[in-house]
C-alpha positions, 0 to 999 in steps of 0.5 A: 489090494487097491492102492490108496489113491483109488480108494480115496477116489472111490470114497470121494465119488461115492460122497458126490453120488450120494448128494447128486441130483442127476448124472449123465454118462457121456462118451468123450473119445476123440475130443481135444483137451481144449474142448473138454475144458470148454465143456467143463467150464460151461458146466462149472458155471451151473454148479455141475462137474464134468469128470473122467474117471475109470469105469471100474472106480465109477462102478464101485463108487455107485455101488457104495452110494446104493445105485445099481449100475447095470451095463452102462459103463463100457469104453471111455466114459465121462460123468456129468454130476449134477448138483442143482438144476437138472435141466440146465446141465442137460441142455449144455451137454446136448447143445455141446454134443450138437456142435461137437460130434464126437461127444455122445450122450449115453445114458442119464441117472434121474430120480433113482433110475437110469434113462436113455439118451432120448430122455436127456434130450427131451429134458434139455428141451424144457425151459430152465427152472427160472423160466418155469417159475416165472410162468407159474407166477404169471399164471397165479397172478393173472386172476388177481390182475383181471379182478383189479381191472374189473374193479377199476373199470367202473371208476374209469368209466365214471372218470370218463363220463365226468371228463366228457361232462366238464368238456361239454359245459366248458364249450 
């Protein structure tokens, strides 16, 4: 008979798993409490959560959320639950893993399937959502700017000719 605390933890996790955008499973064995707190605070700023939960509870909660677990939970596992932008938390975790060797990215869960650590690293190399939106808007705006420059070129040429004529008459 499972205890009430575990049942509430599973229910809470299942609710988070149902609304999450992505999930990253990391191995944290050997990290200090200060290092884990540092990673948690960096992820919290992005709206993500870094939590350490028993593997069995995580597996049960994922099954309740309708996600097939597979063999991804073994050993000490911590979860990065991504609620917003998927790229930014992946970037934070991969950068943190580069400076803290004991943190290892195991797998990720994106778009309904588990992906390996290489995909998470590729995802972290992408620019942030804001940068991609800015690039897209700039490319959409470029034809309009070019058209305006073409229209203004005739007027600019006329002004230049009139200015040269007025200088010639003044001299």
